[in-house]
N, C-alpha and C positions, 0 to 999 in steps of 0.2 A: 153349508155345504158341504159335499160329504167329499171326503177322503177312502182310499181302499189301499189298506198295505197290505203285501203276501213275501210270504219267504217258503219259498222251495225247499221241501227235506226229503231225501232219498232214504226210505228204508232200508235198512242193514240186515247182515244174517242175521248179527248180534244182539236186537231189539229183535228177532221173533222166537217166542217163548217156546217149552213143548209142544203146545195145544196146535203153534203151529200158524198164531194169532201175534200178532203187537201187543209187549208186555205194554200194558195198563201204567208200570212206569216210567215208559220211554215219551207217553201223550203229555202227563204231567211236565216230564222236563219240553219237550217242545212248547211247550206253552211257556213256561217259563223263556226259552232260545225264543220262542216269537217273541213277548211283552220286554226282551234287554235289546233286542234289534230292533222295534217299534221307539224305543226313547231316543238310541239313538240316531232314530231316521227324522225324527222332530227338532235334532239338533242339537239333546239334551245326552251331558255323560251320567253317568247311577250316581256319581255323584251329585251335580245336579240335581236330578231327577229325585233324591233324597234327603234334597235341599231343602224343597217341595213342600 
């Protein structure tokens, strides 16, 4: 069974570094945000996820 999960992220001006690119730190933050949203979508809260 294949399940697709997505989370829309809008790049904000403060996400842009001095070179005009999205700052690498933001990519890591977004991965954390997607991971948290995904476990919520699965019906697990953070506490239940950590117990597993």
